[in-house]
C-alpha positions, 0 to 999 in steps of 0.5 A, a space after each residue: 515280045 519280040 523287041 525283048 528277044 531283039 533285045 537280048 540276042 543284041 546284048 548278048 552277041 555284044 558281049 560276045 564280041 567285046 569277050 573275043 576283043 579282049 582275048 585277042 588284046 591279052 593274047 597280044 600282051 601275052 605273046 610280046 612277054 613271051 619274046 621278051 622272056 624267051 631272049 631274058 631267059 636265053 641270057 639267063 641261060 648262058 649264065 647259069 648252065 655250063 658247056 656239056 664237057 665241063 658237067 659231064 666232069 663236074 658230075 662225075 662220081 668219085 671213090 669214097 677214097 680218092 682224093 678230091 679234085 682242086 675244084 672241089 676244095 676250092 668250092 668247099 673252102 669258099 663255102 666254108 669262108 662264107 659260113 665263117 664270115 656271116 657268122 662273125 658278122 652275126 656276132 659282131 653285130 650281137 656285141 655292138 648291140 649289147 654293148 649298146 645297151 650295156 652302155 645305155 644302162 650305165 648312163 640311165 644309173 649315172 643319171 639317177 645317181 647324179 640325181 639323187 646327189 642333187 636332191 640330197 645336196 638341196 635337202 641337206 643345204 644350210 645357206 652358206 656358201 659352199 654347201 653344208 657337207 664341204 662347210 662343216 665348222 669345227 669346234 
């Protein structure tokens, strides 16, 4: 009975030791990631955020009847132009797809017509050359 308890205690202590090692290993790897993440985030913050003075001017409320600043007008124009460009690209793509579809349909129709004409000519061929339709004998 004592050897079972000794075996159980040793297994338990080994499991605790392994878990503590794994926890230290993940802590070290997370620590390096955090440092790299902070450096990357600082670079991103510099690109995203503007100076405090510019930000306060940007967020100032203007009266309803006052004219828009040149920056606001330019930003709205850029948004409008981008939306127009996207709309134009979408409609151009739709038009191209439809034109391709119509062209395919016309090609299929022409092919079916050609096949029908060829079958008609083969059916009505009378052994003369050129074929019957163009070689009628008028009495």
